[in-house]
N, C-alpha and C positions, 0 to 999 in steps of 0.2 A: 555828879556825883563831885564830893571835897576834896583835899588832900586829905593821904590819911600815913603819919606815920607808926610804925607800931616796937613795942619792944616783949622783950624775949620774955620768958614768967623764971627763968634763971637769969635775967640779968638787969640792970637798971640804962645798960647804957643802948641810946637809938640806933636801929639797924643803920639808920639811913641818915645822910645828912638833907638837911631843906639848903638848895641853892638858893634859893628865889625868893626874896624881900625890896621891901622900900626903901631903897637908897636914896630917890630922890627928894622924897620926903621925910629922911631920919637923918643922921649924923654917923650913924653906924660905917664902918667900914664893911662894906657888905658885897655878894657876890651880884652883879647887877639885873639888870631885868634882860630876857631875853630876846623882845619888841627889843629894834631901833627905833629912835623916838620919831626918829622921817617918815615909820612906817606905822606907829599905834594912827592915826588918823583914818589910814584906810583898815584898816582892821576894823576898826570901833564906826567901819560903816558895813562893811561885810557884815557884820555879827549882828546887828542892828536890822539891819535890813533880815533878816534870817531871823531873829526873835520874831521883828512885827509879824515876818509871814507867818508864823509858830501858833502865833496869839490868833490873828486876822482864818487864820488854815482854819484851826479848829474852835472856831466862832461861827464857822460857818456851817460844820455839822451839827451844834450844837441848836442853836435856828434851826435845820430845818428837820429835829428830831421833835423836838417843843412846838413849829410851829404845825407840821404835815401831818393829820391823822393818820392815812396811807403807815410811815414810817415807823408807828407806833406802838412799836415788838414789843417783844421783855429780850429777843436778840440786839436790837438798834439802842433800844431804853441801855443795856451792859457800853452797848460804842458809843454814846450821849456819854456816859458817867466818864470809861477812858477818856473821850475827849476833855470831862474837866480837867481832866488830872490835866494829861498834855499842858495842855492851857494854865494851867498852873503854875507848870515845870515854867514856861516860855516869862511869866508874868513878877514871877517869886523869885527861880531860881540863874536865869538865866543873868541876868542883866551883873546882877554879882557876881555871875563867877566871868563874865565877861571882862567886866571891871580888873579880877585878879588874875586871866589871860594876859590883859594887854599890863597892865602896870605892877604885875605884883605882888601888890599892896591889900592889905587889907584899913579899909580907913571906917572902920565901922568899929562902934564898942563892945567890950568884951564878949560880957552874956551874950550881945548879937550872936556870936558866932555858934554858940549851942544852938542854936534857936536856927541858924540856916543848917547846920547840918540836918536837924530831925527833921526841920523841912525838906532836905536832901533827899537824906534816905526811906523817909516817909512814901513821898512822891512817886519812888524808884521802883519800894514793894506795892506802892498801889499800883503802878502800873501793869504789875506783873501776876498779882494776887487777878487784877481785873479781866486777863488774858487766860488765869486758869480758869474763871468762872467763863467766857464767851466759850474756849476747848468745853466744857462742859455741856453745855449750850448746846454749840453743835451737833456732838458727840450723842447727847438725845434726841433731836432734830432729826442725824441722817440715823442712827443709827435703830431705833425707835422711836418713831416720826410717832404710833398707835399711840401711845403713851407719855406724848409732849406736853400735849395740855394735863396732864397729873402730874409732869414732876415740875416741869416748870411752872408754877403756878406763881402768881400774886408774890405769895407767902416766901415763894424760895426766889425769889427776884432780889426783893428787900434783905431777904441773909444775903445773898450774893454782894448788894451792893456794899451789906454790913461790915459782910468780913473783906471789902474791895476796901476799903478805910480808914474804920476802928482798929480793922485788925492788922493792916498794919502802920499805925499807930502806934498800937499798941506792942506792936512785934521791934518797931523800931525805938522807945522808952526806955528798953534795960539797957540798950547798948547803950545809951548814953551819961548811963548813973557809973557806966568802965570808961570815959573818955576822960581825957587829961590835955585842957586847953594851953599850948607855948603859946602863948601871949604875951606874954608880963616879961619885964629886963631881963630879971631872974636868969627867963631861961636864950640867955645871947651865949652865949660859952657852949651848951649844948646842941641849941640849932643854930643858932649862928646869926641870927637877929630878932629882934621882934617886931611886933605888928606883922603878921602873916598867918592868915587863920588855917593852924595847924594843932592837930591834935596826936596824943599820944596813945593806942591803945593794946590791948592781949595779942600776942599773936594767934593765940583762938579764940578767941571774939571776932578777932577781924578775917579769920576763918568766916564762923559762923554768921556772921553777921555782915559781912563785908560781903561773899561771895555764895555761900548756898542757897540760901535762897533764888540764886539764878539759874544755874546747875540744875541742880533740884530739881524744879518748877520747868527749865530749857526737855527735862531726860522723861520726866511725864507727860510734857503736853509732843512731844516727839512721839511717845507711844500711843497717846491717845487718836494724836491726827495721821495715825499709820490706818489704825483701826480706820478712822473715816474716810480714806484715799481710800481705801479694799471696798466698806460698802459704795463711796460714793457712785465708784467706776463702773460697779454694777450699776445703780442710776443714769447715770451717762446711759448705758447700753441702750436699759430702760425706755427713758426720754426717747431717745432717737430713732425707736422701733415704736414706739407710740406712737409717736410725731410722722412717720414713713406711715404708715397703715393709715394713721387720721386722713393724709394726702392722697391713699389711693383711694380710701372710702369716698372721699367728696368726687374724683376722677368720677368711678364709680356708680353711684349714686346722685351724683347735683347734690347732695348733702338737703332728699329728703328722707322719708321715711318720719313723715307725722307726727307721732308722740315723743322724738328726741326734742319738738321743739324748734326755738335761734340754733343750741347748738349741734344741732343735726337727727340723725335717727337712732333709736335703737338703744339708749340709754349713751348716745352718746359727747354726750354734755359733761356726766361723772366722773368721765375719762378724759374729756378734754382740764377739766379741775384736778382732777390732780396730777394726770403729768406740770400744767403751768405750779401746781407748791412744787411736788420735785424740782424745778428745772428752777425758782424761788430758792427753795433753800439750799439748793447746790453750788447756784449762784452768790448769798449770802456765807456757806462758810470757803469758796475760793479767797472772795474777796479776807475774810475775816483771818484764815490762812494766811493772807498771803502781808497782812498785818502784825499776826503772830511772829513772820519769819524775818522781816524786817528789825523789829524791835530785837531780838534773839540777835539776828547776826550784825545788829549797829550795836549793840553791845558788848558781844565776846571778846572786841582785843581790850576793852579796856576791865571786864574780869580777869583775864588772864593776868592781866598787871597789875594785876588785884591779888592774883593768887603768885605770881613769882618776886613779887615787890621786898615781903619780907627777905627771901634769899639770896635776891640775884643785885640788888639795890635800887636807884633814886632812877628814873624817867621820864625827867622834865619834863622836855618837847614831850616824848611817844604819850605821857600822862594826861598832856592838856589836847593833843589830836582825837584821841582815843573817850576820853569826857563829851567834844562834841562830835562826834561820830554818832557817838551813843545819842543826842540830842533831835539829830536827822530821823529820827524816830516817831519824834513830838509833834516834827513839820511834817510828814510823807500819805499821812493817815487819809486824808482829803482826795490827796490827788488814786490813793489807793480805791478807794471807797467811789472816786470818778469814773476811773479804769473796767473797774470790774463790776459796777451794782449802777444798773440805768436807774433805779429806783432814787437813788440819792444821783446820779448825773442831771436829771428832773427838778431832783430840789435846788440843786445848786444853781441851776439854769434860771428859773424862779426869783431865786433869791437879790440872784446875782442882774438881772435883767428888772426887776422891781415890779413884775407881776404878782406877785405874793397881795401885794396891798388892796388886789381887786379882788372883788365880789367874790363869795366863793374859794377861793382859791387854797384855802387851808382843808376844805375835802375834797380839790380837783386829785384826781387822778393820775398820778405820774406814772412814766414811761418803765414796762416791763420788760 
């Protein structure tokens, strides 16, 4: 997220001074950058590796869902779209943020600062909207599974994707009309130095556009997942009981019972299919719940700073650390998929081992 300065509705003075500027490239008497010159190459390398990991890991998710037919479910298509958003953050936002973090300087055109704000806010809001749609998908799948195919249709999926992308852009657009870029030399006396990508925004808009989507969505998703957790616990007990019953039947009956075919006797096949379906939905819910939790925990320090910034003052170092903590959520999602979801783990293994290029790999049955 970009740097923000706020202005009160009753005062034209800036609430906080901007302390980080381009002292190495301009002749102004400005406060120096926070990073010592000898430490910059190390920080550049570390952040560059982090950016590359973010891009490549999300491309791994995108490739898995796009290639393997078994993963092409409504839930996973939402996960793919979220991965596209995270990948765009790695490509479009992080490199520019890295230069600002290391050199405290905006090297680009003034108008591009406005574009950077728009892209950064849109992608962040897009992630939040994606997580809301994922929470809805999981709620229906766990709490109302019999009507899942009726409620989460192809049309509903398209609507959720449009809300996640177009809705995020439309939500962000009005806020840009209220931003005033502080880049021109005339702002030296007020802000300290030119050529830093800062915006001055009214306090009320600062709260509405900056923090409200995060906190409102977090509270709603917490309530939804509390309900999901309650139902999922019941399902977990059912899965355990069904698995125990199935093993006892196999021990006593030896898998016989003529009419049951390969799945066992007495209609046991349908019961096993139901348990298998419940187990898949349960695993998907745990995985996506972990992704949601990591996202909100990663961005929590940043949005706390956003809330207290107009009243307390400037948080140079804290702001930069909190911003990069937020970006962590864009990089760790593949680790969560690999940790909790066997199908994704199997897909990752096939992609990284290049066995995806073998004949029939697209339709291969991944581990469950």
